C-alpha positions as CSV (number, residue, x, y, z in Angstrom):
1,X,108.6,83.4,145.0
2,X,110.1,81.6,142.2
3,X,106.4,80.5,141.0
4,X,105.1,84.5,141.3
5,X,108.1,85.7,139.0
6,X,106.9,83.5,136.4
7,X,103.6,84.7,136.4
8,X,104.6,88.5,136.5
9,X,107.0,87.7,133.8
10,X,104.3,86.0,131.7
11,X,102.2,89.1,131.9
12,X,105.0,91.3,130.3
13,X,104.6,89.4,126.9
14,X,103.0,91.7,124.9
15,X,101.7,89.4,121.6
16,X,101.4,91.3,118.4
17,X,98.0,91.6,117.5
18,X,97.0,89.4,114.9
19,X,93.8,87.3,114.4
20,X,96.2,84.9,112.5
21,X,96.2,81.1,113.2
22,X,98.7,79.5,110.6
23,X,100.7,81.3,107.6
24,X,99.9,78.6,105.3
25,X,102.4,77.7,102.4
26,X,100.8,76.8,98.7
27,X,102.3,76.9,95.1
28,X,100.8,80.2,94.6
29,X,103.3,81.7,97.7
30,X,106.0,80.3,95.9
31,X,105.1,81.6,92.5
32,X,104.3,84.8,94.2
33,X,107.9,85.4,96.0
34,X,109.6,84.4,92.4
35,X,107.5,87.6,91.0
36,X,108.7,89.6,93.5
37,X,112.7,88.8,93.0
38,X,111.9,89.2,89.1
39,X,110.0,92.4,89.4
40,X,113.3,93.4,92.0
41,X,115.7,92.6,89.4
42,X,117.4,89.8,91.7
43,X,119.2,87.0,89.9
44,X,119.1,83.6,91.8
45,X,122.7,82.6,92.8
46,X,124.0,79.4,90.5
47,X,127.1,78.2,92.7
48,X,129.7,79.0,95.1
49,X,132.1,80.9,92.9
50,X,129.2,83.3,91.5
51,X,127.7,83.7,95.3
52,X,131.5,84.8,96.3
53,X,131.8,87.3,93.5
54,X,128.3,88.8,94.2
55,X,129.8,89.2,98.3
56,X,132.6,90.7,97.3
57,X,130.6,93.3,94.9
58,X,128.6,94.2,98.1
59,X,125.2,92.3,97.2
60,X,125.0,90.1,100.1
61,X,126.3,91.3,103.8
62,X,127.1,88.4,106.5
63,X,124.1,87.2,108.5
64,X,125.8,88.1,111.9
65,X,123.7,87.5,115.7
66,X,122.6,90.8,116.6
67,X,120.3,91.0,120.0
68,X,117.3,88.7,120.0
69,X,118.7,86.9,116.9
70,X,121.3,84.1,117.1
71,X,122.8,82.2,114.0
72,X,122.6,78.4,113.9
73,X,126.1,77.6,112.5
74,X,126.0,73.9,112.9
75,X,123.1,74.0,110.3
76,X,124.4,76.6,107.8
77,X,127.5,76.2,106.3
78,X,129.8,79.4,106.5
79,X,129.6,80.2,102.8
80,X,126.4,80.5,102.9
81,X,126.2,82.9,106.1
82,X,124.7,85.8,104.1
83,X,121.6,87.8,102.9
84,X,120.9,90.8,101.6
85,X,121.0,94.0,103.4
86,X,117.6,94.6,104.0
87,X,116.8,91.1,105.3
88,X,119.9,92.0,108.2
89,X,117.9,95.2,108.8
90,X,114.6,93.2,109.5
91,X,116.3,91.0,111.8
92,X,117.3,94.0,113.5
93,X,114.1,94.8,114.1
94,X,112.5,91.6,114.7
95,X,115.6,90.7,117.5
96,X,114.8,94.0,119.1
97,X,111.3,93.6,119.6
98,X,111.6,89.6,120.9
99,X,114.2,90.4,123.1
100,X,112.1,93.3,124.7
101,X,109.6,90.4,125.5
102,X,111.7,87.2,126.1
103,X,114.9,88.7,127.7
104,X,117.9,86.3,127.5
105,X,115.9,84.4,124.6
106,X,116.6,84.7,120.9
107,X,115.7,83.8,117.2
108,X,117.3,81.3,115.6
109,X,118.0,81.4,112.1
110,X,119.1,78.2,110.4
111,X,118.9,78.7,106.8
112,X,119.5,81.6,104.6
113,X,121.2,82.1,101.2
114,X,121.4,79.0,98.9
115,X,122.7,78.2,95.6
116,X,121.1,76.8,92.9
117,X,123.2,73.7,92.5
118,X,123.0,73.3,96.5
119,X,119.2,73.5,96.3
120,X,119.1,70.5,93.9
121,X,121.3,68.3,95.7
122,X,118.8,69.4,98.9
123,X,115.9,68.3,97.0
124,X,117.2,65.3,96.5
125,X,117.4,63.9,99.8
126,X,114.3,66.4,100.9
127,X,111.3,65.8,98.5
128,X,109.9,68.4,100.6
129,X,112.4,71.3,99.7
130,X,111.1,73.3,97.2
131,X,112.8,73.2,93.5
132,X,115.6,75.1,92.1
133,X,114.4,76.1,89.0
134,X,111.2,77.4,87.5
135,X,108.4,79.6,88.5
136,X,108.0,77.6,91.9
137,X,111.9,77.5,92.6
138,X,113.1,78.8,96.4
139,X,113.5,82.7,97.3
140,X,116.5,81.3,99.4
141,X,118.3,81.5,96.2
142,X,118.0,85.3,95.9
143,X,119.4,86.3,99.4
144,X,116.0,87.7,100.9
145,X,114.9,84.5,102.8
146,X,115.8,82.6,106.2
147,X,114.4,80.1,107.9
148,X,113.3,80.9,111.7
149,X,113.5,77.3,114.1
150,X,110.9,76.7,116.1
151,X,112.3,73.6,117.8
152,X,113.8,75.1,120.7
153,X,111.0,77.8,121.4
154,X,108.3,77.6,124.0
155,X,104.5,77.4,122.6
156,X,104.2,81.2,123.9
157,X,107.3,82.2,121.7
158,X,106.3,80.7,118.7
159,X,102.9,82.2,118.9
160,X,104.3,85.4,119.3
161,X,106.6,84.7,116.0
162,X,103.5,83.7,114.5
163,X,101.5,86.8,115.0
164,X,104.6,89.2,114.4
165,X,105.0,87.3,110.7
166,X,101.3,87.5,110.4
167,X,100.8,91.2,111.1
168,X,104.3,92.0,108.5
169,X,102.8,90.1,105.8
170,X,99.5,91.8,106.2
171,X,101.6,95.2,105.6
172,X,103.8,93.9,103.0
173,X,107.0,93.8,104.6
174,X,107.6,89.9,104.5
175,X,106.1,86.8,102.5
176,X,106.2,83.7,105.5
177,X,105.3,80.2,105.6
178,X,104.9,78.2,108.9
179,X,106.4,74.8,108.4
180,X,105.6,71.7,110.3
181,X,107.7,68.9,108.2
182,X,110.9,70.7,108.9
183,X,109.5,73.1,112.0
184,X,110.7,76.6,111.1
185,X,109.2,79.6,109.6
186,X,110.5,80.5,106.1
187,X,110.5,84.3,105.7
188,X,110.9,86.0,102.8
189,X,112.0,89.8,103.2
190,X,110.1,91.4,100.4
191,X,112.7,93.4,98.3
192,X,111.9,96.8,97.2
193,X,112.2,97.9,93.4
194,X,115.3,99.8,92.4
195,X,114.1,103.1,91.0
196,X,116.2,104.2,88.0
197,X,118.4,107.2,88.4
198,X,116.7,110.4,86.8
């Protein structure tokens, strides 16, 4: 009976339609992410003091757990559990879609906003980390980007996410990379250009 339930559960999973095999990172992708930040007028966060001021101004909102989404508090320092509002909106939609197909499971976020100072320290420890400055700087510095952990997920769940992100990248919602050294999906929610008042 348990085996029958497992087979039924597997049949209910609706993988997003996609022919994508992998989301490949590149220097061109990093440059594109930085161009998107520049085009949207988003400045990188320098340090903790500047981050606190911009949070107080309402530029960033708390990264919080919602249906289908959990925040890995062991990996994200409390001061960095913030993102731009459009990122939380995106995560809410992603979480609902994931929970529909994988009840009682969740997408785990293990990185969000970072400061230039923090990214410089991170790069000293991990040479795979993106630079803190320049045209290939990490888009985490703008608060537009989160990392989705893969280690706790089943192969079916990872494939579901890979296809979901591929579809969203195709339609211009995100710019994403599947990383293997760190076992995460790096997902930048593409910010909208602010329309100047008439």
